[in-house]
C-alpha positions as CSV (number, residue, x, y, z in Angstrom):
1,M,20.0,5.6,-5.7
2,R,18.2,3.2,-3.4
3,F,16.8,6.2,-1.4
4,V,15.3,7.7,-4.6
5,V,13.6,4.4,-5.5
6,A,12.3,4.0,-2.0
7,L,10.9,7.6,-1.9
8,G,9.3,7.1,-5.3
9,S,7.7,3.8,-4.2
10,L,6.5,5.5,-1.0
11,L,4.9,8.4,-2.9
12,A,3.3,6.0,-5.5
13,G,1.8,3.9,-2.7
14,A,0.4,7.1,-1.0
15,A,-1.1,8.3,-4.3
16,T,-2.6,4.8,-4.9
17,A,-4.2,4.9,-1.4
18,I,-5.8,8.3,-2.2
19,A,-7.2,7.0,-5.4
20,T,-8.5,3.9,-3.6
21,V,-10.2,5.9,-0.9
22,A,-11.7,8.3,-3.5
23,L,-13.3,5.3,-5.5
24,H,-14.2,2.9,-2.7
25,Q,-17.8,3.9,-2.5
26,L,-18.5,2.6,-6.0
27,V,-18.4,-1.1,-6.3
28,W,-16.6,-1.1,-9.7
29,G,-14.2,1.5,-8.2
30,L,-13.4,-0.6,-5.3
31,A,-12.8,-3.7,-7.5
32,L,-10.6,-1.6,-9.8
33,A,-8.6,-0.2,-7.0
34,V,-8.1,-3.6,-5.3
35,V,-7.1,-5.3,-8.5
36,A,-4.8,-2.5,-9.7
37,T,-3.1,-2.2,-6.3
38,A,-2.6,-6.0,-5.9
39,V,-1.1,-6.3,-9.4
40,T,1.2,-3.4,-8.7
41,V,2.4,-4.9,-5.4
42,L,3.0,-8.3,-7.0
43,A,4.8,-6.8,-10.0
44,L,7.2,-4.8,-7.8
45,P,10.3,-6.8,-6.9
46,P,10.5,-7.9,-3.3
47,G,12.6,-5.6,-1.2
48,W,12.8,-2.8,1.4
49,S,13.0,0.0,-1.2
50,T,10.5,-1.3,-3.7
51,R,7.6,-3.5,-2.6
52,L,7.7,-2.7,1.1
53,A,8.1,1.0,0.6
54,F,5.0,1.0,-1.7
55,V,3.0,-0.9,0.9
56,V,4.1,1.3,3.7
57,G,3.2,4.4,1.7
58,F,-0.2,2.9,0.9
59,D,-0.9,1.9,4.5
60,A,0.4,5.2,6.0
61,M,-1.8,7.3,3.8
62,L,-4.8,4.9,4.4
63,G,-4.2,5.3,8.2
64,W,-3.9,9.1,7.9
65,L,-7.2,9.2,5.9
66,T,-9.1,7.3,8.6
67,V,-8.7,10.1,11.1
68,P,-11.9,12.0,11.4
69,R,-12.0,15.4,9.7
70,A,-12.8,18.7,11.4
71,E,-16.5,18.4,10.4
72,G,-16.7,15.1,12.3
73,D,-17.1,12.8,9.3
74,Y,-14.8,10.2,7.8
75,L,-13.4,9.7,4.4
76,I,-13.7,6.0,4.7
77,S,-17.2,4.8,5.2
78,Q,-18.4,2.4,7.8
79,N,-19.9,-0.1,5.5
80,W,-18.6,-3.2,3.7
81,Q,-16.6,-1.1,1.2
82,G,-14.8,0.8,3.9
83,Y,-14.0,-2.3,5.9
84,A,-12.8,-4.0,2.6
85,V,-10.4,-1.2,2.0
86,L,-9.0,-1.4,5.6
87,G,-8.8,-5.2,5.4
88,F,-7.0,-4.9,2.0
89,G,-4.5,-2.5,3.5
90,M,-3.7,-5.1,6.2
91,V,-3.4,-7.9,3.6
92,L,-1.0,-5.7,1.6
93,L,1.1,-5.1,4.7
94,V,1.3,-8.8,5.4
95,V,2.3,-9.5,1.8
96,G,4.9,-6.8,1.8
97,V,6.6,-8.0,5.0
98,S,6.3,-11.7,4.3
99,T,7.9,-11.4,0.8
100,L,11.0,-9.6,2.0
101,P,14.2,-11.3,0.9
102,R,15.9,-13.5,3.4
103,P,18.9,-12.0,5.1
104,G,22.1,-13.6,4.0
105,R,25.4,-13.1,2.3
106,S,25.4,-10.7,-0.6
107,V,27.2,-11.5,-3.9
108,T,30.0,-9.2,-3.0
109,D,30.7,-11.2,0.2
110,A,31.4,-14.4,-1.7
111,P,35.1,-15.5,-1.6
């Protein structure tokens, strides 16, 4: 079950990154994408299969979309909006990793 949740979170993060890249040229689109993605990340419970999987899906798709296309152009522009999207992806990665639960004994390990 945890694998299905992780896969769903990964795909949702990738779809969110596609929507963010599609709207980042418009100032209101960039603001909407940043706010909606940040609220989603903070609403997901911390964990490997939920929050971190969403963030990894977002950043992996964002990284894949930064590769130049065959025509020689880029999907993410080289202006403040494009750099804001890339910086936001890095902030999400830091939040996703830093909010992982601390390793310790699980409830089933208690005597």
